[in-house]
C-alpha positions as CSV (number, residue, x, y, z in Angstrom):
1,M,-0.9,17.0,10.1
2,S,-4.3,17.7,11.6
3,H,-7.4,15.8,10.4
4,P,-10.9,17.2,10.1
5,A,-13.5,16.2,12.6
6,A,-16.2,13.7,11.7
7,T,-19.0,14.7,9.2
8,K,-21.8,12.9,7.4
9,T,-21.8,12.5,3.7
10,A,-24.9,12.9,1.5
11,R,-25.5,9.2,2.0
12,G,-25.2,9.3,5.8
13,E,-21.7,7.8,5.9
14,A,-19.4,8.7,8.6
15,A,-16.7,10.4,6.5
16,I,-13.9,11.0,8.9
17,E,-13.5,9.8,12.4
18,P,-13.5,12.4,15.1
19,Q,-10.4,13.6,16.8
20,G,-9.3,11.6,19.9
21,N,-9.8,8.1,18.6
22,G,-6.1,7.4,18.6
23,R,-6.5,3.7,19.3
24,W,-8.8,3.1,16.3
25,H,-6.6,5.3,14.1
26,A,-3.6,3.1,15.0
27,V,-5.7,0.0,14.1
28,A,-6.7,1.6,10.8
29,D,-3.1,2.5,10.0
30,A,-1.9,-1.0,10.8
31,C,-4.6,-2.5,8.6
32,F,-3.5,-0.2,5.7
33,R,0.2,-1.0,6.2
34,Y,-0.4,-4.8,6.0
35,R,-3.2,-4.8,3.5
36,A,-1.2,-6.7,0.9
37,I,-0.7,-9.7,3.2
38,S,-3.5,-9.7,5.7
39,V,-5.8,-11.8,3.6
40,V,-3.3,-14.6,3.1
41,P,-3.5,-16.2,6.5
42,V,-7.3,-15.9,6.4
43,V,-7.5,-17.8,3.1
44,L,-5.1,-20.5,4.4
45,L,-7.2,-20.8,7.6
46,I,-10.3,-21.3,5.4
47,Y,-8.6,-24.1,3.5
48,F,-7.8,-25.7,6.9
49,I,-11.2,-25.2,8.6
50,F,-13.9,-25.4,5.9
51,T,-14.8,-28.3,3.7
52,P,-16.3,-27.5,0.3
53,V,-19.7,-28.8,-0.6
54,D,-19.8,-31.4,-3.3
55,A,-22.1,-29.8,-5.9
56,G,-21.7,-32.8,-8.3
57,R,-22.0,-31.7,-11.9
58,F,-22.3,-28.1,-10.8
59,N,-18.8,-28.1,-9.5
60,A,-17.4,-27.1,-12.9
61,I,-20.0,-24.4,-13.2
62,L,-19.1,-23.0,-9.9
63,N,-15.4,-23.1,-10.9
64,A,-16.2,-21.1,-14.1
65,V,-18.4,-18.6,-12.4
66,G,-15.8,-18.0,-9.7
67,F,-13.1,-17.5,-12.2
68,L,-15.2,-15.1,-14.2
69,I,-16.0,-13.0,-11.1
70,A,-12.3,-13.0,-10.1
71,L,-11.4,-12.0,-13.7
72,I,-13.8,-9.1,-13.6
73,G,-12.3,-8.0,-10.3
74,A,-8.8,-8.2,-11.8
75,A,-9.9,-6.2,-14.8
76,T,-11.5,-3.6,-12.5
77,R,-8.1,-3.1,-10.7
78,I,-6.2,-3.0,-14.0
79,N,-8.5,-0.3,-15.4
80,A,-8.3,1.8,-12.2
81,V,-4.5,1.5,-12.0
82,G,-3.9,2.1,-15.7
83,H,-5.9,5.4,-15.6
84,A,-4.7,6.6,-12.2
85,K,-2.7,9.8,-12.0
86,P,1.0,9.6,-11.2
87,Y,2.0,9.0,-7.6
88,T,-1.5,7.7,-6.6
89,S,-2.9,4.2,-6.1
90,G,0.5,2.9,-4.9
91,R,1.3,-0.5,-3.5
92,E,3.5,0.9,-0.7
93,N,2.8,0.3,2.9
94,F,2.6,4.1,3.5
95,L,0.1,6.7,2.4
96,R,1.1,9.0,-0.5
97,A,-1.0,10.9,-3.0
98,E,0.0,14.0,-4.9
99,S,-3.4,14.4,-6.6
100,L,-6.9,13.0,-6.5
101,N,-8.3,10.4,-8.8
102,T,-11.9,11.5,-9.5
103,S,-12.7,10.4,-13.1
104,G,-13.4,7.1,-14.8
105,L,-14.0,4.3,-12.2
106,Y,-13.2,6.7,-9.5
107,S,-16.1,8.9,-10.5
108,I,-18.6,6.1,-9.6
109,V,-16.9,4.6,-6.6
110,R,-14.2,5.9,-4.3
111,N,-12.4,2.6,-3.9
112,P,-12.4,0.7,-7.2
113,L,-9.2,-1.3,-6.2
114,Y,-11.0,-2.7,-3.2
115,V,-14.1,-3.4,-5.1
116,G,-11.8,-5.4,-7.4
117,N,-10.3,-7.2,-4.4
118,F,-13.7,-8.1,-3.2
119,L,-14.7,-9.6,-6.5
120,I,-11.4,-11.6,-6.8
121,Y,-11.6,-13.1,-3.4
122,N,-15.3,-13.9,-3.6
123,G,-14.6,-15.5,-7.0
124,L,-12.1,-17.8,-5.4
125,L,-14.4,-18.8,-2.6
126,I,-17.4,-19.3,-4.9
127,A,-15.2,-21.8,-6.8
128,Y,-14.3,-23.4,-3.4
129,S,-18.1,-23.9,-3.0
130,S,-18.2,-23.5,0.8
131,P,-21.0,-21.2,2.0
132,G,-19.4,-21.1,5.5
133,A,-16.0,-20.1,4.1
134,L,-17.7,-17.4,2.0
135,A,-19.5,-15.9,5.0
136,F,-16.4,-16.2,7.3
137,F,-14.2,-14.4,4.8
138,N,-16.6,-11.6,4.0
139,V,-17.0,-10.8,7.7
140,F,-13.2,-10.4,7.9
141,F,-13.1,-8.5,4.6
142,V,-15.7,-5.9,5.6
143,I,-14.0,-5.2,9.0
144,N,-10.5,-5.2,7.6
145,Y,-11.3,-2.9,4.7
146,H,-13.4,-0.6,6.9
147,F,-10.2,0.3,8.7
148,I,-8.1,0.4,5.6
149,I,-10.4,2.9,4.0
150,L,-10.7,4.9,7.3
151,S,-6.9,5.3,7.3
152,E,-6.9,6.5,3.6
153,E,-9.8,8.9,4.2
154,R,-8.1,10.5,7.2
155,Y,-4.9,11.0,5.1
156,L,-6.7,12.3,2.0
157,A,-8.9,14.7,4.0
158,G,-5.7,16.2,5.6
159,Q,-3.9,16.3,2.2
160,F,-6.6,17.8,0.0
161,G,-9.1,19.4,2.4
162,Q,-12.4,20.6,1.0
163,A,-11.7,19.2,-2.5
164,Y,-11.6,15.6,-1.1
165,R,-14.5,16.2,1.3
166,D,-16.7,17.3,-1.7
167,Y,-15.6,14.2,-3.6
168,L,-16.3,12.0,-0.5
169,D,-19.8,13.6,-0.2
170,R,-20.6,13.0,-3.9
171,V,-19.3,9.5,-4.6
172,P,-20.2,6.3,-2.8
173,K,-17.5,4.4,-0.8
174,V,-18.0,0.9,-2.3
175,L,-21.4,0.7,-4.0
176,L,-21.0,1.7,-7.7
177,R,-23.3,4.5,-8.9
178,F,-23.0,4.4,-12.7
179,S,-25.1,7.6,-13.1
180,L,-22.1,9.6,-11.9
181,Y,-19.7,8.3,-14.5
182,R,-17.3,10.8,-16.0
183,N,-14.8,10.0,-18.7
184,N,-11.2,9.4,-17.6
185,D,-9.1,12.6,-17.6
186,H,-5.9,10.6,-17.6
187,P,-4.9,8.2,-20.5
188,F,-4.5,4.5,-19.9
189,R,-0.9,3.6,-19.4
190,L,-0.3,-0.1,-20.1
191,T,3.3,0.0,-18.7
192,R,2.0,1.3,-15.3
193,A,-0.8,-1.2,-15.2
194,V,1.5,-4.2,-16.0
195,Y,4.1,-3.1,-13.4
196,K,1.6,-2.3,-10.7
197,E,-0.6,-5.4,-11.2
198,K,1.8,-8.1,-12.1
199,N,2.1,-9.3,-8.5
200,T,-1.6,-9.1,-7.9
201,T,-2.3,-11.1,-11.0
202,F,0.2,-13.8,-10.0
203,Y,-1.2,-14.0,-6.5
204,W,-4.9,-14.4,-7.4
205,V,-4.2,-16.9,-10.2
206,F,-2.0,-18.8,-7.8
207,F,-4.6,-18.9,-5.1
208,F,-7.4,-19.8,-7.6
209,A,-5.4,-22.8,-8.7
210,V,-4.6,-23.8,-5.0
211,T,-8.3,-23.3,-4.2
212,L,-9.3,-25.9,-6.9
213,L,-6.6,-28.3,-5.8
214,V,-7.6,-28.1,-2.2
215,K,-11.3,-28.5,-3.2
216,Q,-10.3,-31.6,-5.3
217,Y,-8.2,-33.0,-2.4
218,K,-11.0,-32.7,0.1
219,L,-13.8,-33.9,-2.1
220,N,-11.9,-36.9,-3.6
221,N,-10.4,-38.2,-0.4
222,G,-6.9,-37.0,-1.2
223,V,-6.9,-37.6,-4.9
224,I,-6.0,-34.8,-7.3
225,V,-6.8,-35.1,-11.0
226,H,-5.0,-33.2,-13.7
227,F,-2.5,-31.5,-11.3
228,W,-0.5,-30.0,-14.1
229,W,-3.5,-28.2,-15.6
230,H,-3.4,-26.2,-12.4
231,A,0.3,-25.9,-12.0
232,V,1.3,-24.8,-15.5
233,P,-0.5,-21.4,-15.5
234,I,1.1,-20.7,-12.1
235,L,4.6,-21.6,-13.4
236,V,4.1,-19.5,-16.6
237,L,2.9,-16.4,-14.6
238,F,5.7,-16.9,-12.1
239,A,8.3,-16.9,-15.0
240,L,6.8,-13.8,-16.6
241,N,6.8,-12.1,-13.2
242,V,10.5,-12.9,-12.7
243,I,11.3,-11.7,-16.3
244,L,9.4,-8.4,-15.9
245,T,11.0,-7.8,-12.5
246,A,14.5,-8.5,-13.7
247,N,14.2,-6.3,-16.9
248,R,12.1,-3.5,-15.4
249,K,13.1,0.1,-16.1
250,P,12.6,2.7,-13.4
251,K,9.1,1.9,-12.0
252,P,6.2,4.0,-13.3
253,A,4.8,6.6,-10.9
């Protein structure tokens, strides 16, 4: 499959990398392949390296704000996945798309799932209340997702040609442009959203609870208060995840 040469979008973005950058293409494909797990070691490293700032009475506010931001990110993902056309927006480690998503959230931003990820992880780290951790993570996130998106753009340009290039020229990569909004042309499918997002929901709730526990541990000299308030939601979600996985019908496209 040949990929088009580099062009500039209406916003001056480099849409597709030029031919001959095989090394960077290999990096981009690797980032895409491992996108589901690449963040985990970085978050664990943050827990080990960075100490949260004790914000006193504002700790609870930071926890709530962080959770709300993460929840908005999760809702963004669920909306995008639920309205996505069949055989798109998959969780596999290979690229596959039989059609383009260009309506709903996809009409205002090309990568709503990654915008959702950005909000989820930043919500976690706002709750952790470490400016250094927040800065460190976002440097990693921007670099990592630059290559992930590059891999997807190369594939989609080769798969859909001018139709994708017109979409790429019209819609921003990650900054939402609400004036472009167009109603969804595909109905919301709850079954698809639940199946596709059940693991993501478990992971972000798990890491949010762990974030609060690590924060408590570090700020209280090893003392953790109300441990089960953090553990019970994780156990409930884990049980639901196991039940849904065990009783699933053929997975939705």
